[in-house]
N, C-alpha and C positions, 0 to 999 in steps of 0.2 A: 612569831619567832623574831622579829627584829625589834621588838619591843625588850626583849630578854637579853639578846646578845648582839655586840657591835656586827656590823655587815663586814668589816675587815676582818675581825677573828674568825667569823664563820667561813669566809674565803680561804683564810689561811688554814684552817682545819679541814675543809674539802678540797684543797689544793688546787684552787681556781683563782685567777687574777680579778682584784676588785673592779679595774675597768670592764671585765667581759661581763661580769655580773650587772654593773650600772648600765652597758649596752643593751643588755638583755631586758632590765627593768624597764628602761625609755620604750624600747620596742613594744613591750607588753602594754604601757599605757597608752601608746599611739593606736595600739589594736585592741583596746578595750578589755584585754586579759583574755580574749577569747582563745579556744582550743587549738584554731587552725594558725596561729600566729607563729612566725619564723624563731627559731630558738638558735642563739649562737652555739658554736661547739663548746665554749667555756660554760655556758648555761645548762648544755645537756649533760656536761661532764659532772658538775654540781649534783644534778639529779641523780646521774648515775652512781657517783660514788655515796651518796646519801643511801639510795635504795642498795647498794651492794654492803653497805654498813648494816642495815635494818634487817637484811636477811642472811646475815652471817656468810657472806660469799657464797651463797647456795646458786645463783643465777648464773647461767651462760647467758651468751647474747639474746637466744630466743626469748626466754622468760623475762628478760630484761626489757626487751622490746615490748613484749605485751603488758609488762607492768608501766611502762611509760604511757603506752595509749590508755591504760585503764585510769590514769591519772591525769587524761586529758592533754597528753603532750604528743602532739603528732610528729612523727619523725619514720625514715625509713628502714627498714631493716638493715640493708647494707652500711648505712652511716652509723647505726649502733655498734654492729659487728667491728667495723674500724677505729671506731672511738675507743671500744673496749680493747682491742687489740694493742692500738697505739700507747695507750697509758696503761697497760699491764692489768687491766681489769678482768679477771678470769674466775670462773667456778673454782671452787676447790673440788679437789678429785676423790673419788671413793676408792676405798681399799678393797681388797680381794676377799670375797665371801669365806668367812669360816665357819664350819660345822660345830655346833654346839649341843645337838641334839643327844639326849641319852635315851639310845632306842633299843640296848641290850636289855631286853627283859621279856617275860613269858605273858604279858598281859594281852588281853583280846585287842586286836587293831581293826579298824574300821574300814571300809572298801572306801577308794576315791570317788566320789560321786561328783566331782567338780571337773576333772579332766582339763584343767587349765582353762577352763571357760570362765573368767573372772569378771564378766560384765554383766550382772542381772539388770533386769528392765526397771525393777521397782526396789526402793529401800527395805531393809530388814527381811530379805530372802536368802542372801548368802554373807556370812561373816568368816572371817580369818583371824587366828590367833597365832602368836608366837613369842618366845621369850628371847632377850637380849640381856647383856650385862654391861656395867660401866665400873671402871675402877676409880677408887677415891684413896685418899689417905688412910682411911680408916677400914678399909676392906671393899670387897665387892657390893654393889648395890644392882638389884635384878630387877628387869622392867617387864612385864606381860602387856600386851596390848590385844584389843580387839578392833578390828576393821569392819565397817560396814563397805563390802565391795562395789555398791551400787555408786557411791560418792567419794569412795576411799576416805571416809571419816574414821577418826579414832573415837570411838563410842564408848570404849572401856577401857581401863588400865590399872595396874597395880604396881606399886614399888616396893620391895622388901630386901631384907638382907639375907634371903635363902631362894633357895630353887624348889621348895616343897610345893605339894598340889594346892595349897591356899593360894600360892601366887596367882595363878592362873584362872581358879575359880574365883577369887575376889574380882579379877578384872572382868571375867563372863558375868558375874552378878550385877557388878555396876552397868555393864551394857543392857542388862535384860531389865533392871528398874529403871533406866532412863529411857528405853526405847519400846519396852512391852511389847515384844514381837508376837505375831501371831504364830500359832503352832505349825511346824512344818518348814521352818527355818533350817538352813544347812549350816553348820560349823564347820571350817575346816582348819585342819592343824597338821602338823607332823606328826611322828609316831612317837613323841617323848612320852617318858614314864608318867609325867604330870598330867596329860591329856587323855592317857590310856587309862588312869587309876579308876577304880570303882567310885570314889567320890566324885570324881568330875563327871563320869558319866551318868551319875544318878541325878547330879544337877541338871545335866542337859536334858534327861528325860523328864524331870520334874517341870521344865519350862516347855516340855514338847518339841526339844530341838534335836535335829537328826546329826549325828557325828559323821564326819568325813576326814579321811587322813591321806596325806601324799605317801608317795613310794620313798622308800627307804633311802636316805642320804641324797634325796634330789629337791635343790633348793629351788628349782624352777616349778615344781609343784604347789608352791606357796610364793610366788614371786611378788605380788604385792606387799606382802609383810615383809620380806626380804628389802624390798625397795626402801619401805618405810624406815628400816634399821639403817640402810645405807645413808638416806637423807639425815636422820637424826644423829648419826656420828660423825657425818661429814660437817654438819653445823655446830654441833655442841660437844664432841668428844676429841676426835682428832687433834692432837698438837696442844690439849688442853690438860692441865692436872687440877682435879678437885681434891681440896683440902680434907673436905668432910663430904658425909653421905648428905647431910642437909643442904649443903651448897650443890650437890649435884641434882638432888631432888628438885631445887628450886628453878635449876637452868632447864630440865627435862620437861618439867609442867610448864613453863613459859613457852618453851617451843612446840608442844602438842597444842597450845592455844593458837600459836601463829600458824601452825599446820594446818589446823582445823578451819580456822577463820581467814586466811590470808594468803597461804602459799599458793601459787598458780600450778595446776597440773597440767601437763601436755595432754594427758589422757582424757580430761575432762574439758577439752576445748580451752585451756587456759583459764579455768576458774579455779577458785579455792572449793575444798570440799562442801562448805557450809553453803557457798554461793550456789554451787551445782544444785545441792539438795533443795534450796529455797527457791530455785527457779522451776525445778521439777514439780513441787507441791502447788506452786503458783498455777504451772499449767494444768494440773489436774483440776485445780478449784475453777479454772475458766472453762475448761471442758465441760464440768458438771453443772455450771450455771446455766 
């Protein structure tokens, strides 16, 4: 990085003083760059501002603290919290949940087999799906996603200009082709007409997947997917205007990659979905050896 940009320019962008950076750098050299060396407030602030920018302002102090530790920067929780508060580094807030489900239909509705038990012990045992929408200068863009609730990983998605059944069906088929789940997997959704449609239900049966649906108008019955939408819109949508659907599509797909590979989840012990699943798979191989 220092070979690409002058130190003084980077310090100006990250709003830290050059003297603070050089003090930190000298201390690091004396300590051979080890993870337990002392970091000045200026140096920590530079790291936190960089992380804050990388995660689009999603992290409050608990995740910021865990991210610093993951990067080998040893620092206490209180110090991180106080520095963030003092310098106005705060997580962007979520907006109130808005119901968008079209459940005014006479299609058959599946029973709720999940009952808010969102923590399966293995992958590909319980998936959830939902739809959200993003405004652009060219009109609405609709996103359907499929979550594996074991790791909270987005395993399938579809972005289209409409809310027809093919939107959710394509997301499901992506997940199925990528994961190849065994028969008996439960797919949990709301009562929207897309999920209740004959075409979608037939696709579930073709793959040996069992349908489960939340109660009418109750967002808490599909809380993990609603949480996904909250994080997505906080990071990518709120306070931002997309001129085109293509622009929105690019930003959303980049965020899904960040979410799966890098975003820390408190429910996963502050690991990303991919880290959590890979650790689980490594444990299974070890126990089978």
